[in-house]
C-alpha positions as CSV (number, residue, x, y, z in Angstrom):
1,M,38.0,70.1,-155.6
2,K,35.0,67.8,-155.2
3,R,34.0,65.4,-157.9
4,G,30.9,63.3,-157.8
5,H,29.4,62.2,-154.5
6,N,31.2,61.1,-151.4
7,L,29.3,58.0,-150.4
8,A,31.1,58.0,-147.1
9,D,29.5,61.4,-146.3
10,P,26.2,60.7,-144.4
11,A,24.7,63.9,-145.9
12,C,25.1,62.5,-149.4
13,C,23.1,59.4,-148.7
14,D,20.5,60.8,-146.2
15,P,17.4,58.7,-146.9
16,R,15.2,61.7,-145.9
17,M,16.8,63.8,-148.6
18,S,16.3,61.1,-151.1
19,R,12.6,60.7,-150.1
20,R,12.1,64.4,-150.3
21,S,13.7,64.5,-153.8
22,W,11.4,61.7,-155.0
23,V,8.3,63.3,-153.6
24,A,9.2,66.6,-155.2
25,L,10.0,64.9,-158.5
26,G,6.6,63.1,-158.3
27,L,4.7,66.3,-157.6
28,L,6.5,68.1,-160.4
29,S,5.5,65.2,-162.8
30,L,1.9,65.4,-161.7
31,L,1.8,69.2,-162.2
32,A,3.3,68.8,-165.6
33,G,0.5,66.5,-166.6
34,C,-2.2,68.9,-165.1
35,T,-2.8,71.2,-168.0
36,T,-6.2,72.8,-168.5
37,P,-7.8,71.6,-171.7
38,P,-8.8,74.3,-174.1
39,P,-12.4,75.4,-174.2
40,Q,-14.7,73.1,-176.2
41,T,-15.4,74.2,-179.8
42,T,-18.5,73.6,-181.7
43,L,-19.6,73.6,-185.4
44,T,-22.8,74.7,-187.0
45,Q,-25.0,72.4,-189.0
46,A,-23.4,73.5,-192.3
47,A,-20.1,72.0,-191.1
48,T,-21.6,68.7,-189.8
49,R,-24.0,67.7,-192.5
50,L,-21.9,64.7,-193.5
51,D,-22.4,62.8,-190.2
52,S,-24.4,63.1,-187.0
53,N,-21.1,63.0,-185.1
54,P,-19.4,66.4,-185.5
55,V,-15.8,65.0,-185.3
56,R,-16.5,62.4,-188.0
57,A,-18.3,65.0,-190.1
58,A,-15.4,67.4,-189.8
59,I,-12.8,64.8,-190.6
60,R,-14.7,63.8,-193.8
61,G,-15.3,67.3,-194.9
62,A,-11.8,68.7,-194.3
63,A,-10.1,65.6,-195.7
64,T,-12.2,65.9,-198.9
65,V,-11.3,69.5,-199.5
66,F,-7.6,69.4,-198.5
67,A,-7.1,66.3,-200.7
68,D,-8.5,68.2,-203.7
69,P,-8.5,72.0,-203.1
70,G,-9.4,72.5,-206.7
71,S,-12.9,71.1,-205.8
72,V,-13.6,74.3,-204.0
73,A,-12.0,76.8,-206.4
74,G,-14.3,79.8,-206.7
75,K,-16.4,78.4,-203.7
76,P,-15.1,80.4,-200.7
77,R,-18.0,79.2,-198.5
78,E,-17.0,75.6,-198.9
79,A,-13.4,76.4,-198.3
80,A,-14.3,78.4,-195.2
81,I,-16.3,75.4,-193.9
82,A,-13.2,73.1,-194.4
83,V,-11.0,75.6,-192.6
84,A,-13.5,75.8,-189.7
85,Q,-13.6,72.0,-189.6
86,L,-9.8,71.8,-189.4
87,E,-9.9,74.4,-186.5
88,F,-12.4,72.3,-184.7
89,L,-10.5,69.1,-185.2
90,A,-7.2,70.6,-184.0
91,V,-8.8,71.5,-180.7
92,E,-11.1,68.6,-180.1
93,I,-8.8,65.7,-181.0
94,M,-5.8,67.2,-179.1
95,A,-8.2,67.6,-176.0
96,K,-9.2,63.9,-176.6
97,R,-12.9,64.9,-176.7
98,T,-13.8,62.1,-179.2
99,N,-14.6,58.5,-179.0
100,L,-12.6,57.7,-182.1
101,D,-9.5,55.5,-181.8
102,L,-6.9,57.7,-183.4
103,S,-3.1,57.4,-182.9
104,G,-1.3,59.9,-180.8
105,I,0.3,61.6,-183.8
106,V,-3.1,62.7,-185.3
107,G,-3.7,65.6,-182.9
108,P,-0.2,67.2,-183.3
109,S,-0.5,66.7,-187.1
110,L,-3.8,68.5,-187.1
111,Q,-2.4,71.4,-185.1
112,G,0.5,71.7,-187.6
113,A,-2.0,71.7,-190.4
114,R,-4.0,74.4,-188.6
115,S,-0.9,76.5,-188.4
116,E,-0.2,76.0,-192.1
117,V,-3.7,77.1,-193.0
118,R,-3.7,80.0,-190.6
119,D,-0.4,81.2,-192.1
120,Y,-1.9,81.0,-195.6
121,L,-5.0,82.9,-194.6
122,S,-3.0,85.4,-192.3
123,I,-4.9,84.3,-189.2
124,P,-2.7,85.0,-186.2
125,A,-1.7,82.1,-184.0
126,P,-3.2,83.5,-180.8
127,A,-6.7,83.9,-182.4
128,A,-9.3,81.9,-180.4
129,P,-10.3,78.8,-182.3
130,Q,-14.1,79.3,-181.7
131,E,-13.9,82.9,-182.8
132,V,-12.2,81.7,-186.1
133,I,-14.8,79.0,-186.5
134,D,-17.7,81.3,-185.9
135,A,-16.4,83.9,-188.3
136,L,-15.8,81.3,-191.1
137,L,-19.2,79.6,-190.6
138,A,-21.2,82.9,-190.6
139,T,-23.4,83.4,-193.6
140,P,-21.7,85.0,-195.4
141,P,-18.3,84.4,-193.7
142,A,-17.5,87.4,-191.4
143,L,-14.1,88.2,-192.8
144,A,-14.1,91.9,-191.8
145,Q,-12.5,91.2,-188.4
146,P,-9.0,92.6,-188.5
147,A,-8.1,90.7,-185.3
148,I,-8.7,87.4,-187.0
149,F,-8.3,88.0,-190.7
150,T,-5.2,90.3,-190.9
151,A,-5.0,90.3,-194.7
152,G,-8.4,92.0,-194.9
153,P,-11.8,90.7,-196.1
154,E,-11.1,91.0,-199.8
155,E,-7.7,89.2,-199.7
156,T,-9.0,86.5,-197.3
157,L,-12.0,85.9,-199.7
158,R,-9.6,85.7,-202.6
159,R,-7.4,83.2,-200.8
160,L,-10.5,81.1,-199.8
161,S,-11.6,81.1,-203.4
162,A,-8.3,79.7,-204.5
163,L,-7.0,77.3,-201.9
164,P,-3.6,75.9,-203.0
165,R,-2.4,72.5,-202.1
166,L,-1.6,72.6,-198.4
167,P,0.5,69.5,-197.7
168,Q,0.2,69.4,-193.9
169,A,-3.5,69.9,-194.0
170,N,-3.9,67.2,-196.6
171,A,-1.6,64.7,-194.8
172,A,-3.2,65.3,-191.3
173,T,-6.8,65.2,-192.4
174,S,-6.1,62.1,-194.7
175,M,-4.4,60.3,-191.8
176,A,-7.4,61.1,-189.5
177,L,-9.8,59.9,-192.2
178,E,-7.9,56.7,-192.8
179,Q,-7.7,55.9,-189.1
180,M,-11.4,56.8,-188.6
181,E,-12.5,54.5,-191.4
182,F,-10.1,51.6,-191.0
183,G,-8.8,51.9,-187.5
184,L,-5.2,51.9,-186.3
185,Q,-2.9,49.9,-188.5
186,E,-0.6,47.6,-186.7
187,I,3.0,47.6,-187.9
188,D,5.2,44.6,-187.4
189,I,8.6,45.8,-186.5
190,S,10.1,42.5,-185.5
191,M,13.2,41.3,-187.3
192,R,12.6,38.1,-189.2
């Protein structure tokens, strides 16, 4: 029974084998980092009216609505815009297609928020973000698309008209807004 490596065995310490292993490990690491970014998403003017920069406009708009969903009660168009803005942010910030200095946790937080909102509206996870954005930003919102809005147009409209508090959406968009407005906060973790 063999346990561990026999350092006296030349095959165990063959430098060529070690070199090959390191090269393979390096190549695997490079391949793991080579992921194709998702297709770029865009917003219409209705969703970017708060700022000339669409990312900044989307952060402001979505943070305002998800912090106070009652502000859009009975206003499904405004709620749909906020949901479209969140869809946009979840893609663009994760793909790092912004010049804003945001912490690394903002992108995954926005993706979690998008999942929370999609669950509430019964939008399937595999739905293409741009298709969701386009349907929500159509005038009026194009909710009669069963592949996107599985609850049906009437129920989706009802849900948009009565957005509840969605904690992940509120936390993620608030964090993005705070970092956009005030920059990254440095935290002193030294023991004094």
